Structure formats: structure tokens, C-alpha cells
GULUM-998151 format. One record per residue (C-alpha): y, x, z; residue in three letters. Coordinates in steps of 0.25 Angstrom, whole numbers, padded with zeros to 4 digits, always signed. Layout:
YXZAla/...
# end
This chain:
-0083+0149-0098Met/-0093+0149-0086Gly/-0096+0137-0077Thr/-0090+0145-0065Asp/-0077+0147-0072Thr/-0076+0132-0076Leu/-0078+0129-0061Arg/-0067+0138-0057Thr/-0057+0133-0067Asp/-0061+0118-0062Ala/-0059+0123-0047Ala/-0046+0129-0051Asp/-0041+0117-0058Asp/-0045+0108-0046Thr/-0038+0117-0036Ala/-0026+0117-0045Gly/-0025+0102-0045Leu/-0027+0101-0030Arg/-0015+0111-0029Arg/-0007+0102-0038Glu/-0011+0090-0031Gln/-0006+0095-0017Arg/+0007+0100-0023Gly/+0009+0086-0030Trp/+0007+0079-0017Tyr/+0019+0087-0011Phe/+0029+0081-0021Tyr/+0026+0067-0015Asp/+0028+0074-0001Trp/+0041+0079-0006Ala/+0048+0067-0012Cys/+0042+0056-0004Ser/+0051+0059+0007Val/+0063+0055-0002Tyr/+0056+0041-0005Ser/+0053+0039+0010Thr/+0065+0045+0018Ser/+0076+0042+0007Val/+0072+0030-0001Val/+0064+0022+0009Thr/+0070+0025+0022Val/+0084+0031+0023Phe/+0092+0029+0010Leu/+0091+0014+0008Gly/+0097+0010+0021Pro/+0107+0022+0021Tyr/+0112+0021+0007Leu/+0114+0006+0009Thr/+0122+0009+0022Ala/+0130+0019+0014Val/+0133+0008+0003Ala/+0136-0002+0013Glu/+0147+0007+0019Arg/+0153+0008+0005Ala/+0152-0007+0002Ala/+0163-0016+0001Asp/+0166-0028+0009Ala/+0156-0036+0002Asp/+0145-0026+0003Gly/+0145-0020-0011Tyr/+0146-0006-0016Val/+0151-0003-0030His/+0144+0008-0037Pro/+0150+0010-0051Leu/+0158-0003-0048Gly/+0145-0011-0047Val/+0145-0020-0034Pro/+0132-0017-0027Val/+0128-0023-0013Arg/+0127-0011-0004Ala/+0113-0016+0001Gly/+0108-0015-0014Ser/+0114-0001-0017Phe/+0101+0007-0013Phe/+0092-0002-0021Ala/+0101-0001-0033Tyr/+0101+0014-0032Ser/+0086+0015-0032Val/+0086+0006-0044Ser/+0096+0015-0051Leu/+0088+0027-0048Ser/+0076+0022-0057Val/+0086+0020-0068Ile/+0088+0034-0068Leu/+0074+0037-0066Ala/+0070+0029-0078Val/+0079+0037-0087Val/+0074+0051-0081Val/+0059+0049-0078Met/+0054+0047-0093Pro/+0062+0059-0098Val/+0056+0068-0087Val/+0042+0062-0088Gly/+0042+0065-0103Gly/+0048+0079-0101Val/+0037+0082-0091Ala/+0026+0077-0099Asp/+0031+0085-0112Arg/+0034+0098-0105Thr/+0023+0097-0094Gly/+0034+0103-0085Arg/+0034+0093-0073Lys/+0037+0102-0062Lys/+0051+0106-0066Pro/+0054+0091-0068Leu/+0048+0088-0055Leu/+0057+0099-0048Ala/+0069+0094-0055Ala/+0067+0079-0050Ala/+0063+0083-0036Ala/+0075+0092-0033Tyr/+0084+0082-0040Thr/+0079+0071-0030Gly/+0079+0080-0018Ala/+0093+0085-0021Ala/+0098+0070-0022Ala/+0091+0066-0009Thr/+0096+0078-0001Thr/+0110+0074-0006Gly/+0108+0061+0001Met/+0113+0069+0014Phe/+0127+0067+0008Phe/+0126+0052+0008Leu/+0135+0047+0018Asp/+0147+0037+0021Gly/+0148+0027+0009Asp/+0143+0037-0002Arg/+0133+0026-0007Tyr/+0135+0031-0021Leu/+0130+0045-0018Leu/+0118+0039-0011Gly/+0115+0030-0023Gly/+0116+0042-0033Ala/+0108+0051-0024Leu/+0097+0040-0023Leu/+0097+0038-0038Val/+0095+0053-0041Val/+0085+0055-0030Ala/+0077+0043-0034Asn/+0077+0046-0049Ala/+0073+0060-0046Ala/+0062+0056-0037Gln/+0057+0047-0049Ser/+0056+0058-0058Val/+0050+0068-0048Gly/+0039+0057-0045Met/+0036+0054-0059Met/+0033+0069-0062Leu/+0025+0070-0049Tyr/+0017+0058-0052Asn/+0014+0063-0066Ser/+0007+0075-0060Tyr/-0004+0066-0054Leu/-0013+0064-0067Pro/-0012+0080-0069Gln/-0016+0084-0055Ile/-0027+0074-0051Ala/-0039+0069-0059Pro/-0040+0053-0061Pro/-0050+0052-0049Glu/-0041+0059-0040Glu/-0027+0052-0043Arg/-0027+0041-0033Asp/-0030+0051-0022Ala/-0020+0061-0026Val/-0009+0051-0029Ser/-0012+0045-0015Ser/-0011+0059-0008Arg/+0002+0061-0015Gly/+0008+0048-0009Trp/+0002+0051+0004Ala/+0009+0065+0004Phe/+0022+0058+0001Gly/+0021+0048+0012Tyr/+0017+0059+0022Ala/+0030+0066+0018Ala/+0038+0054+0020Gly/+0032+0051+0034Ser/+0035+0066+0038Thr/+0049+0065+0034Val/+0052+0051+0039Leu/+0047+0056+0053Val/+0058+0067+0052Ala/+0068+0057+0047Asn/+0065+0047+0059Leu/+0067+0058+0069Val/+0080+0063+0063Leu/+0086+0049+0061Tyr/+0081+0044+0074Ser/+0087+0056+0082Ala/+0098+0059+0073His/+0108+0061+0085Asp/+0099+0072+0090Ser/+0100+0079+0077Phe/+0115+0078+0077Gly/+0115+0068+0066Leu/+0121+0054+0064Thr/+0112+0043+0059Glu/+0118+0044+0045Thr/+0117+0059+0045Ala/+0102+0058+0049Ala/+0099+0049+0037Val/+0106+0058+0027Arg/+0098+0070+0033Val/+0085+0062+0031Cys/+0089+0059+0016Leu/+0092+0073+0013Ala/+0080+0079+0020Ser/+0071+0070+0010Ala/+0078+0078-0002Gly/+0075+0091+0005Leu/+0061+0088+0008Trp/+0059+0083-0007Trp/+0064+0096-0012Gly/+0057+0105-0003Ala/+0043+0099-0005Phe/+0044+0098-0020Thr/+0042+0113-0021Leu/+0027+0110-0018Val/+0023+0102-0030Pro/+0032+0111-0039Leu/+0024+0123-0035Arg/+0010+0116-0036Arg/+0011+0107-0048Leu/+0009+0112-0062Arg/+0014+0108-0075Asp/+0005+0104-0086Arg/+0006+0107-0101His/+0015+0097-0109Ala/+0009+0087-0118Arg/+0019+0089-0129Val/+0030+0100-0131Glu/+0043+0092-0133Arg/+0050+0089-0120Ala/+0063+0082-0123Ser/+0065+0067-0123Ala/+0077+0058-0121Ala/+0076+0049-0109Gly/+0076+0036-0117Leu/+0066+0041-0127Arg/+0057+0047-0117Gln/+0057+0034-0109Leu/+0054+0026-0122Thr/+0043+0035-0126Ala/+0037+0034-0112Thr/+0037+0019-0113Val/+0032+0019-0127Arg/+0020+0028-0123Asp/+0017+0019-0111Met/+0016+0007-0120Arg/+0004+0014-0127Arg/-0003+0012-0113His/+0000-0002-0109Pro/-0009-0003-0097Leu/-0002+0010-0091Thr/+0011+0003-0094Leu/+0005-0010-0087Ala/+0001-0002-0074Phe/+0015+0005-0074Leu/+0022-0009-0075Leu/+0014-0014-0063Ala/+0017-0001-0055Tyr/+0032-0002-0059Leu/+0033-0016-0053Ile/+0025-0015-0040Tyr/+0030-0001-0037Asn/+0044-0006-0039Asp/+0042-0015-0028Gly/+0035-0004-0019Ile/+0047+0006-0021Gln/+0057-0005-0019Thr/+0051-0008-0005Val/+0051+0007-0002Ile/+0065+0009-0006Thr/+0071-0004+0000Gln/+0062-0005+0013Ala/+0072+0002+0022Ser/+0084-0006+0017Val/+0076-0019+0020Tyr/+0072-0013+0033Gly/+0086-0009+0037Ser/+0095-0020+0031Gln/+0086-0032+0032Glu/+0077-0029+0044Leu/+0088-0022+0052Gly/+0079-0010+0055Leu/+0084+0004+0059Gly/+0082+0017+0051Gln/+0072+0022+0061Ser/+0064+0010+0060Thr/+0064+0011+0044Leu/+0060+0026+0045Ile/+0048+0023+0054Met/+0044+0011+0045Ala/+0044+0020+0033Val/+0037+0031+0041Leu/+0026+0021+0043Leu/+0026+0018+0029Val/+0024+0033+0025Gln/+0013+0035+0035Val/+0005+0023+0031Leu/+0008+0026+0016Ala/+0000+0039+0017Val/-0012+0032+0023Ala/-0010+0020+0013Gly/-0009+0029+0001Ala/-0022+0037+0005Leu/-0029+0024+0008Ala/-0026+0017-0005Met/-0030+0029-0012Gly/-0044+0027-0006Arg/-0044+0012-0009Leu/-0041+0015-0023Ala/-0054+0023-0024Arg/-0061+0011-0020Thr/-0054+0000-0027Tyr/-0046+0007-0037Gly/-0031+0010-0038Ala/-0027-0003-0045Gln/-0033-0012-0035Arg/-0028-0004-0023Thr/-0014-0005-0029Ile/-0015-0020-0031Leu/-0019-0021-0017Gly/-0007-0013-0012Ser/+0003-0022-0020Leu/-0003-0034-0013Val/+0000-0027+0000Ala/+0014-0024-0005Trp/+0017-0038-0008Thr/+0013-0043+0006Leu/+0020-0032+0013Thr/+0033-0035+0006Leu/+0032-0050+0008Ala/+0030-0047+0023Ala/+0043-0038+0023Gly/+0051-0050+0019Tyr/+0048-0057+0032Phe/+0050-0045+0041Leu/+0059-0048+0053Pro/+0072-0040+0055Ala/+0073-0030+0066Lys/+0058-0030+0067Ala/+0053-0015+0065Pro/+0038-0018+0068Val/+0037-0028+0057Phe/+0044-0018+0048Phe/+0034-0007+0052Phe/+0022-0016+0049Val/+0028-0018+0035Leu/+0030-0003+0033Ala/+0015-0001+0037Ala/+0011-0011+0026Gly/+0020-0004+0016Ile/+0015+0010+0020Gly/+0000+0006+0018Leu/+0002+0002+0003Val/+0013+0010-0001Leu/+0007+0024-0004Gly/-0006+0019-0010Gly/+0001+0009-0020Ser/+0010+0020-0025Gln/-0001+0031-0025Ala/-0011+0023-0032Leu/-0001+0018-0042Ser/+0002+0032-0046Arg/-0012+0037-0047Ser/-0016+0024-0055Leu/-0005+0026-0065Phe/-0009+0041-0067Ser/-0022+0036-0073His/-0014+0027-0083Leu/-0005+0039-0089Val/-0009+0045-0102Pro/-0012+0060-0101Pro/+0000+0069-0103Gly/+0010+0058-0100Lys/+0010+0058-0085Glu/+0025+0061-0082Ala/+0030+0052-0093Glu/+0021+0040-0088Tyr/+0024+0043-0073Phe/+0039+0043-0076Ser/+0037+0028-0079Ala/+0028+0026-0067Tyr/+0039+0033-0058Glu/+0050+0023-0062Leu/+0045+0014-0051Ser/+0040+0024-0041Asp/+0045+0029-0027Arg/+0057+0019-0026Gly/+0062+0022-0040Met/+0060+0008-0046Ser/+0072+0000-0049Trp/+0068-0015-0051Leu/+0064-0016-0036Gly/+0076-0010-0030Pro/+0085-0018-0040Leu/+0078-0031-0036Leu/+0079-0028-0021Phe/+0094-0024-0023Gly/+0097-0036-0031Met/+0090-0046-0022Thr/+0097-0040-0010Tyr/+0111-0041-0018Gln/+0108-0056-0021Leu/+0102-0060-0008Thr/+0107-0050+0002Glu/+0093-0051+0008Ser/+0084-0039+0009Tyr/+0072-0048+0012Arg/+0074-0055-0002Ser/+0075-0041-0008Ala/+0062-0036-0002Ile/+0054-0049-0005Ile/+0059-0048-0020Ser/+0050-0035-0021Leu/+0037-0043-0020Val/+0038-0046-0035Ala/+0035-0032-0038Phe/+0022-0031-0031Phe/+0017-0045-0036Val/+0020-0042-0051Ile/+0015-0027-0049Gly/+0002-0032-0044Phe/+0000-0042-0055Val/+0003-0031-0066Leu/-0006-0021-0060Leu/-0018-0030-0058Ala/-0017-0032-0073Arg/-0018-0018-0077Val/-0032-0013-0082Pro/-0031+0000-0075Val/-0044+0006-0080Arg/-0041+0003-0095Arg/-0027+0008-0093Ala/-0032+0022-0089Ile/-0041+0023-0100Gly/-0031+0019-0110Glu/-0021+0029-0105Ala/-0032+0040-0108Gly/-0036+0043-0094Asn/-0050+0043-0087Pro/-0053+0031-0079Val/-0056+0034-0064Pro/-0068+0027-0058Gly/-0060+0018-0049Lys/-0046+0014-0053Ile/
# end
């Protein structure tokens, strides 16, 4: 084989990876609108209001006969969604690695979530159980889809490019969130001009996120390609697969140590994301338009933050950059506890602080973890990683909901989340990342 042929093959391989990377970015563009418009902005306050309409004289609803304070129902629903995800993701991850057929599984997860989100158009009156069920299905489906999406990263980007590729993916997601939030703000603020009630405008915003998710998922499904399976058998019972994944991860204790730190601090991040709108509306007395503008500010600054922290990682390493972001998260959350009610300007300042660290801390965590995954087990390991990503964590929302149920104070609930960032910082700082990468069987980048 001649030198020219080798160069042509290498150029073709590079072009193929670039095409896949561009397609990969578009899944973040597709599904991030769900995270932004549905989970972060509209569904928390709206589902809480629906639950309050269904509540008894003491402020409780009774799903399956269990007394739940209406103000905690949304947080508990988020927690329940991850229980479903815990069962499903290891099974799907194991099947994806064994068959090499990630795209059909990604399609199934994406369109299940998109359908459930679109169905939120019918959430009206006192149908809080319908809202809770659709939230559980959509959140679990998004967990599965993001797990499969993340597992492509080690296959489409060499080690030295992963921080940049991962950061661009997050930037795409935040850009999409910003674009749709502008449309949401126009529709919601001028709903009378469109012949809609305020409630109908919210339902349209919720459903449109599902339609967006489904439409743009077609791009990655066309451009990503499946790889050869590492083994031939593709069947495993859910409990057996979960047990096998955990057992295999115990053979890589440093990878497991990083994952534990990530699960803790990202649990705090995701709980802030999912509960911020509830805190703003219920505790601070801010209107829906103010919340939309605040989240829009987060989205815009998160694009710049993700790209800037990607550059910082090239200088200081991903681990140090993430540790710095956790300090910023702690200070921001503490400031949030003291925010005065009915003061949008202070809420916007807080939103700006969150936006600057949000994208980068998540993007760099994903790229750093990709270095710690043994080759051939990407989907299986990312199924564990995804358990705490994109608002799918359960402990944080559960703590938030229980704190509110016991104290009837959202300020107490929000400050309780500081523990996740402090503990996560300590655990991450103790992980020898370079040694962990080598023990996983991967090349160690020059700066990590």
C-alpha cells in the first residue's frame, strides 16, 4: 500500500470523524430544549400549580394513597424518574456495547421522551398524576438517550480533542435552549395576541419542546455510525446487567472514585437546575416572564462559559478547572439563600453566576470521565455516569422536597444543596486522574 493511499485513508477517516462530530453536536441541540424549557422553566411551577389545585384543605395530594405536600410533588417526581432510569440504563448500555447498535436504541429513547413531552399539552386542570407520569417517562428516556449520546464521545474524538468537542456539544445545547426560550418568551408574554390563555401558552411551550426534540434528532441519526460489537451475545437481565457493570467498575477503583465525586457534585448542579424556577416563583415571588428571562441569561452565558472553561482546561487541566467551578457553585448557592423577594435584578445576577460555570463544569466532567472508561465499555460505563446528569439525579431533589416538606421553606431547601458541592470537591480533589487514565488502559493526554 502506497504512501498516497495511506494519506488518503487517513484524510477520509478524519473527514468521517468531523462529520460524526457535527452530527453528534445536534443531539444536544435537539434534547437540551427539553431540559431548558420543560424542566428548568415551565414544568416545575406549572405542575406545582396543578398539584395545588388538586390538593386537599391541608395542602396535600395523595398519589397512590401517599400524602405528599403539593409543593414537593415535582421534586419527588424527578426523583422517581431516576429510579426508573437506574433499572433501564444499565440494560440498554450493556446491549449497546454488546451489539454495537447504539443508533436504534438512541432513536427509541429520543422518540419516547419526545412523545411524552409533546403529551404535556394535555396537562390541564388538576391532572397532576398525568403530569407526574409524563415527567417520569420523559426524564428516564432523556437519561437513556444522553447515556448513549455521551458514549459516542470516546469513539468520535481522540483524547487530545475531547475537552473541546465536549464543550462544543454543550455550547450547541445552550444555543438551542436560548433560541427556543426567546420564542417561548414572546409566546408567553403576548399570549393574548395569539388567542391563547396563559395556561394554554404554557402547554404549547411544553409540547413544542417535544416536537423540537423529535425533529432535530434526525440529524445525529443520519450522521453517527455504529461500531462493531465487542462480544456477540446481547441479552442480559436488568439486575444481572447492573450487577455486572458495578462489578466491572470495581476493577477500576480510581474510575469509580471519580464517578462517585461526579455523582455527588452533579446531583447538586442538577437539583439547582430543576428547582430554581420553583424557588424563584414560590419563595421569591417572581413572575413567569422574569424566570424565562433569567434562564435565557443562563443559556447565553453558559455558551460562553463552556467554551471559556474548555480553554482554561487546556492551560490548567480539566480537574483543576472543575474544582474551581465547584467553589463558584458553592458561593453562588450561598448567595441565593439571601436573595430578597420581589427583586428580579438580584435574581438576574445570580443567574449570570450560574450561567458562567454551568456549561463548563458539565462539559469538562464528561470529557474527563471519557478518559477513565475502559475501551469497548463506553455505553455501559456512561449508563452509570448518566444517572446523575441533566436533572436525573434523585438524592438532591429528594432532599430538596423533604426539606421543604419538613420546614415549609424553600430557602432551607436551597441551602441544603451546598453539601453536595463541598463533598464533591473533597472527593474529586483526592482522585489521581493521570494514574486513573493509565489504569483504565487509555493514553494519558499531556494536560489533564
